[in-house]
Structures are given as structure tokens and as C-alpha cells.
N, C-alpha and C positions, 0 to 999 in steps of 0.2 A: 288864256292869260299865258304871255310868254316869259320864260325864265332867259333872260339876257346874260350867256356866259361870259364871265370875266376871265376866269382861270379854270381849269382841268387839272388835276394833282396826277402827275406821273406815276406815282407809286401806289395810287388806290383808286377808287371810285369819287373821293371827296372833288367837291368842285365850289368855287365862289360866283355868285352872281347876283343879278339885280332883278327885283319885281316891283313894277310899276302899278300904283293905285291911283285914284283920283285924290286920297287923302295923304298921298305922299311915297315915295320909292321905298324898298325893304332891302338892304344888302343881306344877302345870305352866305353863309349859314345864319339863322336867324333863331333866338328863344323868345316865345312869346309868354310873358306872364300872364297867369290867371286871373281874371277879375271876372268871377262866376255870375254874382249877381250885380256886376257893373261896378264893383270894387275889388282892386287889387289888396286883399286883406292887410289892415294896418297902415295903409301907404295911400297918400291922396294921388291923385292923376299927375301934379307936378312933381311929387315925390318919385313915381313912376318914369317921368320922362327925364329926368334929371339922373338916373340909372343908366341912360343911355339905352332904354329901351324902344324898339321901333313901331311894335305892333302888340296888341293886347287881345285876350281872348275872352268873350262872354258867352254865357250859358243859355242856351233857348228855353229850356224847360224852366230854369229858376225864374228868370225874367218874365216868362208868360205867367207863372203862378203869382209872382210878387215883384214889382207892384203893378204888373198887368200889361198889355199892348197899348191899352187907350192912354194911361199915364205917358208911356213913352212916346208914342205918337206926338202928343199934344205937347212935348217937350221939342220935338224935332226930330228924334232918333236918339238912339244911344249915344252918338258921338255928343251931342249938345246937353242930352241928360246927365251925362258922368263928367262933362267938361276935358273930354279927351280927343282931340284931333288929328291923331294921328290914325293909322290902318285899324280895323278890329274884324279879327275872326270869331264868328259864333258858331258852337256846334249845334247838332240838328235836336237835340235834347233826346236821342235815342238812347243812350248810355244811361241818362238819369232814369227814363222810366223803367229800365230793366232792374236796375241796381237801387233806386230809393222810390219808386211809387210802389203801391201794392197793386200789383197787376191783377188785373181780372178778368181780360181775353185778349187774345191774340186773335186778329181775322186776317184775310189776304189782304184788305186794304187799309188797316188802321190797327191801333193799339187803345185799348179802354183801361183807365188806370185810376188810382185814386190817388190825391196829393199826399204827399210826406207830412205837408204843413197842418192841415184840417181834416184830411179825410174826404174832401169834396170830389166828384167824379169829373174824369176830364178825356178829351181824346186826341190822339196825335196821329198823324197821318202824313205822307209826303206832302199832299198840298197845305196841310195846315202847318206845318213844319215849315215851309217855303214861306206861306202867308208872316207868320211871325217873323223871320228873319227879314222879310223885306220890312215890315214894320220896324225892327230894329235897326236895320240899315247899315248892317256889317258889309264891308267891303268884300270879305270872303265868307260863304256860305257854305254849310255842309250838307250834303244829301242825308236824307233821312235812310238811317240804318238799324240793325240790331246787332249788338255787342254782345255777344256769348260769353258764360262764363267759363271758368278754367278748374279743373279738366271737363273736357267735353268728348262724348264720344265720336266718333269720323261722320257716321250716320247723322246725328243731330247737328254736328259741324256743317255738313253739306247740306242740309235743308235749309238752315239758317242762312248760311250763304247765298242761296237761291232765292231766299225770299227778300234778302237783303237788295239783290239785283233787281228784283222787281220793283221794289220800293225806290231805288236809285234811277231806276228808268223814268217812273212817275214823278219823282223829284225833278229830273232834269227836263222832261216834258211840259209840265207846270211851269218851271222857273222860265222856261223861254218864252212861254206865252205871256208873262208879264213884264213889267217895266221897274225901273227902280222908282221908291217913292219920293226920294229927294232929290232928285237929279243928279246922283253920281252912277257911275258905274258897278254893278255888284258881279261877283265871279263864283261859280258854284264847283266845289271839290268832290268828286266819288270818294267812296272810302272801300278799300281792298278788305275782304275780311276772308276767312279760311282757318281761324285757329293756328295750330302748330301743324298742319297738314300740309306738306309741299306743294302735291298736286291740286289740292283745292287753292291755296294762296296763288299758284301759277295760274290757273283758270280765272279766280276772280280777277286779276291783274288784268288777262288779255282781254276779258269780256267789258270791263269798265274803260281799258283803252279805247275799245271800238265805240265806245258811247261818246266818246270825245269829249271829256269834262274839262273846263278850264286849268285845274289841277287834279292831284290824286295824293289822299291819305292813305296811310295803313293800319286799320283801327284792330282791337282786338288783341294787342299785344300790352305787355306790362300789366298783365292782369293775374299773375301768379306763375306764370312760366318761368322756367329758367331763362337766366341770361343769354345762355349759348342758343336754345330754343327763339327768343327773341332775335338774335343778332342771324341766325341760318334763315328766317323767314323773312327779315328785311334784305338782305344778300339777296334771295330769289327774286324778291317783288323788284327792287330797283333795276334788276337785269332785264325786266322786262316793261316797266313805265317808262312813256315817252321821255327822251332825252331833255328835250325843250322845254319842260313844263315842271313846275314846283312839286317836290316831293314831301311830304310831311307825316311824320310817324307821331302819331297821337298819344298824348299821356307820359311821354318819357321827356326827362327822368332824371335820373342821378348824374355828375359831372363826366364820370366816366363813360357812361352811356351815350352822353351827348359825343363825346370824342369818336368813340368806336363807331357809332351811327353814321356821323359825318363821313368817316372812311368807307362806308358801306353804299355811300351817295344821297344822304338825307340832308333836305335842305332848312327844314322849317320841324321846331319841337314847340312843345307846350308840357307843363307840368305845375302841378301846385306844391312839390317839394320845397323849394326856396322858402316861399313863404310859411308852409306850413311847420316845417323844421326849424325856423327862424322863432315863431311862436313857443316852440317848446325848449329853447335855448340851444340848439344845433346850428352853428354857422359854419361857412366854407371859407377854406383859405387854399392857397397854393400846395399847401404839404399835406390836405385833406381836411374831412371835417373836425371841428371842437366841440365840446360840450362845454359852454361856457359858464353853466351853472356849479361845474364842480370846483371844489375849495383849491385846485391848483392854481387858481387864476385870481384867487383873493387879494395878492399883492404884486399883481402884475399890470405894471401902467403903460406896458405897451400896446401898438394898436391890435385889433382884430387880426390884421394881417397887413405886414409893414410895406407890402408890393401894392396894396390897394389904394386908390385914390378917392374912394366914395366920403361922403361927408361922415361918415360913423367912424371910420379909420381915421380921417384927419381930425377930429375933434374929440373921441371919446376912446377910453381904456378899455381893454379887457376887465380890469378890476371894476371899473364904473359900470359898465354895462350888466356884469355879475350881480353887482350890489343892486342894480334896479330891478333884475328878476327876482332876488331874494325879497327884495322890499314890495314886490308885488305892482311895481311903477308900470302902467301903460307904455310909458316911454320904451322901456326895454323891447317890447314887440316890434315897435316902429322900428327903432334904430336897427336890432337885428334883421328885419325883413328889409329895409334898406340896403344893409351891406350885402345879405345873401343874392339880391336880386341883382345888384351892382356885379357882385363875383360872376354871376352867370352871364352877365352883358360882356365882362371883360375875358371870359373865357372866350365866347362868341368870336368876338374881335381877334383874339389873338389866332384862333382857329384860322378865320378868314384871312388873315395877314400871313399865316404860314402858306397857306395855299397859293396866295397870289404871288409870294416868293420862291416858290418850288422849295418850301423847308417844312412841308407838312410832315413828311417820315420823320425829321428831326424832333420836331414838335409832339408826336403821339411817343415817340421815344421815351422824350424827356419828361413828358407828363406822368407817364406810367411808373417810371422810374422815381418820380417825387411824390406825385401823390398818393397818399396813405389811406386806404380805406377803413 
């Protein structure tokens, strides 16, 4: 999967490019809203499309457990099931197995776990994860990996990294043997691990590059380590990964993380933050996040963000959205979610524009001077 370069920043490692999939092109840098169970929470697929989102993320673990692969296969794949006809990326389920499932046993070739829903017993392996993602029909498939907790010892991090490499090689071999179930091309990404140990991150990036995946992700970050550690590991890895393929920083993050990580050479992001925060009344603006439920906005009839062109800001005031939250109205969650996803897409569009126009350094400086955390 080639990243077609449009522009490389002369000031940093930021780059603007294009990824082509059979469900449409993706302009990078790009933020992917998270639709864990086939839904970006509180939003319809049409809502998501109208925010300018190009690609969304689904989750192998959750969709496998509910509604199950038989249902999704009968629907014709995840695109048809959820009425989203743009590109989809699915993660492998590895993170959720270790974070949500009651873990029973890790062996060399599989993980046996209990469902967080009903306690039923299941198995995930590189082959099973690939089979599930083939049935989901995602455009971008993630290799099966183990995401470690933080903090972790160097010894444990190294053992986990090597296990991940074996699983990823097995994922790649199995993936290459099969074909697409629905007639369009799927692409497989490898995932760099190694926690916050620079030599492990370097080793992982080199080993996975030699395997020749279609693209590369950086996993195991934004799990409790400091922002400085996250940026350091990202910087190290992007120096090693191929220049002509996409780089995806998994589970990141806050607006300031996105700007900084683009400067370090990242092309793709995902995070639950914009919709999760929206449901709790925290909305993003170009001046920084605001807590819309506080009394400060009770009589403020201005838009959430006057510079935002989303349907929420065009039609509803801060005072009204605050009222909806206080009244317990479901509409509050939808309007705040639409705005936050729209803000993230505006941010990525502005970043891309500044890279193409050779003004990314000015954008970077202006953003961090204006955006108050």
C-alpha cells in the first residue's frame, strides 16, 4: 500500500499524502473516528460522513462477540451492515483480549479468553483474527499483536515484543494465502511494539520492515506513559519505517498530540477521545477544550466555536447545548459528538493544508500559542 507523497515539510517530518483503497482515497494526515461495534457512538454513518471523516475504525474483538461474524457475513460485510461506504480499518482484537477479556491462557500460537459480555470462552490467534477481519471486509487489516500494559519491565517488554513478531509473521503468511471475501482489496499493517525502550522499538521497526507489510502502525503507546516518552518512541520509529508507506499511531489522541505527532512523521490516527469526551460535556474549540455543562455558559448564546462550520455550531448555542445536558436529553450527546468529530477533521484539514503550502511551522507555532489545554 503506497503512500503517494504530495508534500514533505522542510521544517519537520510532517508529510501530506494520498492512500488509495477500493472504497475511496484517503488524504493524509488523517484522523479515524472509532466505531468500535459498527457505530461511532451517538452518530449515524451519515452524521460521520458530514463531518468530513474519510475512514472509520471497527473492532475485531467486539464485532466477533456481538453481533458475530455470521450476521456480518450475511449482511455482505461491515460496510453494508453499518451503511458506511468509505474505507474501514479494523484492529486485530489483541488489545481488547488483554484489556477486557478475563485472560485464561497465552500459548505460542493463540490466546484463550473469556468474553467480557457473558463469560463464554473463546480463542483468538493470528489465523482467527485474519479470518474475522476478512469477514468484516475492512480495507485495512491489523496483524494480531500483544499490547503490553504500562509500566512493564524491559525483560517482559522484550518477551512480549518477540511474541508479537511471531504472531505478526503468522498473520502475514495466513493473510497472503487468502483472498478478499467481497471482491475488493484488503491491506495488512504490522504493529511496532517495545513499550518505552528505544532499542526495542528500533529492533521491532526493523524486523517488521523486513517482513514487508502494506503499512505500519505504532502500538503500545498512549497507555499511561508520559507524552515525552510517547513522542520519543514515535520519533525513533518513524526514522526507521519506510518513507513510501503509511504510518499509523494507534489510540492517539488529544489535539495537541495529533499536531506534535504529525511533526514526527505520522500519517494516521484514531482515538475514542472526541466522542467519549463529548458524551461527558467536554467539547473542543480552537482555543482549547471547554466544559459545556458549567454555569459559565448558561446565558451564552454564541456557537460552541465561532470558527467551526459544523451543523452544531451553525444551529445551536452553548446555552442550548448546556441546557440539553442538564435536562438529560439524548440530543446533547449527538450534537456534542458531531461537533467534536468535525473539529478533529477541521484540525487535520488545516494541518494538511499548511504542509502543502509550506506553512506548517507557522501553523504549529500558532496552534500551541492559541490552544490552551
